[in-house]
C-alpha positions in Angstrom: 15.0 -13.6 -12.6 12.0 -12.3 -14.6 12.5 -10.8 -18.0 9.7 -8.4 -19.2 9.7 -6.3 -22.3 9.7 -2.6 -22.2 6.2 -1.3 -21.9 4.3 1.8 -23.0 2.7 3.9 -20.3 2.8 3.7 -16.5 0.7 1.6 -14.1 1.2 2.2 -10.4 0.2 -0.2 -7.6 0.9 0.2 -3.9 0.3 -2.2 -1.0 0.5 -1.5 2.7 0.4 -3.8 5.7 1.2 -3.8 9.4 1.5 -6.3 12.2 0.3 -5.6 15.7 3.2 -6.2 18.0 1.4 -5.8 21.3 2.9 -6.1 24.8 4.4 -2.6 24.7 6.3 -3.2 21.5 5.8 -1.2 18.4 4.1 -2.5 15.3 5.8 -2.8 11.9 4.8 -1.0 8.7 5.4 -2.4 5.2 4.9 -0.6 1.9 5.5 -1.9 -1.5 5.1 0.1 -4.7 5.1 -1.5 -8.1 5.5 0.3 -11.4 4.3 -1.6 -14.5 4.2 -4.8 -12.4 7.8 -4.5 -11.2 8.6 -3.7 -7.5 10.2 -0.3 -7.6 10.2 0.8 -4.0 9.7 -0.9 -0.7 10.2 -0.3 3.0 9.7 -1.9 6.4 10.1 0.0 9.6 8.8 0.1 13.1 5.9 2.5 13.9 6.9 5.4 16.2 4.2 4.7 18.7 2.6 1.5 20.2 -0.8 0.9 18.5 -3.6 -0.3 20.8 -5.4 -2.2 18.0 -4.7 -3.8 14.7 -6.9 -1.3 13.0 -4.9 1.6 14.3 -1.7 0.0 13.2 -3.1 -0.6 9.7 -4.4 3.0 9.6 -0.9 4.2 10.4 0.6 1.9 7.7 -1.9 3.2 5.2 -0.9 6.8 6.0 2.8 5.9 5.5 1.8 4.4 2.1 0.0 7.6 1.4 3.2 9.6 2.0 5.2 7.2 -0.2 2.7 7.4 -3.1 2.5 11.2 -2.9 6.3 11.5 -3.0 6.5 9.1 -6.0 3.7 11.0 -7.8 5.4 14.4 -7.2 8.6 13.0 -8.7 6.8 11.5 -11.6 5.0 14.8 -12.3 8.3 16.7 -12.2 9.5 14.2 -14.9 6.5 14.9 -17.1 4.7 11.6 -16.4 0.9 11.9 -16.2 -0.3 10.7 -12.8 -3.9 9.5 -12.2 -5.7 10.6 -9.1 -6.8 9.4 -6.7 -3.9 7.0 -6.3 -5.0 3.6 -5.2 -3.4 1.9 -2.2 -4.3 -1.7 -1.5 -4.7 -2.8 2.2 -5.9 -6.0 3.7 -7.7 -4.4 6.7 -11.3 -3.5 6.1 -11.3 -1.1 9.1 -8.5 0.9 7.7 -10.2 1.1 4.3 -13.5 2.3 5.8 -11.6 4.8 8.0 -9.9 6.3 4.9 -13.2 6.6 3.1 -14.8 8.2 6.3 -17.5 5.5 6.4 -17.0 4.2 9.9 -18.7 6.9 12.0 -19.4 4.7 15.0 -16.2 2.6 14.8 -14.6 0.9 17.8 -11.4 2.9 17.0 -13.3 6.1 17.6 -11.3 8.1 20.1 -8.0 6.3 19.4 -7.2 8.5 16.5 -7.4 12.3 16.5 -9.3 13.3 13.4 -7.9 16.8 13.6 -4.3 15.7 13.0 -2.8 16.8 9.6 -1.7 13.3 8.7 -5.3 12.0 9.2 -6.8 14.8 7.1 -4.2 14.0 4.4 -5.0 10.3 4.5 -8.7 10.9 4.3 -8.5 13.2 1.2 -10.4 11.1 -1.3 -9.1 13.3 -4.2 -5.5 12.2 -3.6 -5.8 8.6 -2.2 -8.3 5.8 -2.4 -7.8 2.7 -0.2 -9.0 -0.5 -1.7 -9.4 -3.8 0.2 -7.3 -6.7 -1.0 -7.5 -10.2 0.5 -4.7 -10.9 3.0 -3.3 -13.8 0.9 -2.9 -11.3 -2.0 -1.2 -8.5 -0.1 2.4 -8.6 -1.1 3.3 -6.1 1.6 2.9 -9.0 4.1 6.4 -10.1 3.1 7.7 -7.0 4.9 5.8 -7.3 8.1 5.3 -10.9 9.0 7.2 -14.1 9.4 5.8 -16.2 6.5 6.2 -19.9 5.9 7.8 -20.9 2.6 4.5 -21.7 0.9 3.0 -18.3 1.8 6.1 -16.4 0.7 6.3 -18.3 -2.6 2.6 -17.5 -3.3 3.2 -13.8 -2.7 6.3 -13.9 -5.0 4.2 -15.6 -7.7 1.7 -12.8 -7.4 4.4 -10.3 -8.0 5.7 -12.2 -11.0 2.2 -12.6 -12.5 1.6 -8.9 -12.1 4.7 -8.1 -14.1 3.8 -10.6 -16.8 0.2 -9.3 -17.0 1.3 -5.7 -17.4 3.8 -6.7 -20.0 1.1 -8.6 -21.9 -1.3 -5.7 -21.7 1.2 -3.4 -23.4 2.2 -5.7 -26.3 1.9 -4.0 -29.6 2.5 -0.5 -28.1 5.9 0.1 -29.7 7.4 3.4 -29.1 
């Protein structure tokens, strides 16, 4: 159990991950959203199609994270919360990050993803979403997509706990 004081303001953080299932099986997407350092939403589900590469599976996971972030942002705005754009989504796959930013013109995944699809256009809208690379060992969404040994799982849980403590510490003195 982690006790953190009430904080002033809102800090959002979203992580996405996928695994590449292969052999005709579908990959799994994991999305974790944290508000003020506390996990507020998470999901893990199979992707609707079989991905042919880990980069495509990660791009799909990133697009699912994009949908989740947009939905949360819309709800927050309806409640009068100021939302910063572009929303940052953390991903441990550099190919997915460069794809989102449109910087991989001659990528090996070229031809595997139809750039005219609406979900791709939405994902690549830099005004709404910005993908940021995070090292694999720091991607807390790994807990939703992979079988982790105890040490790896505990390390990721410690990252979650430290984020909550850091946010709480940064807001000390902002009494409402």
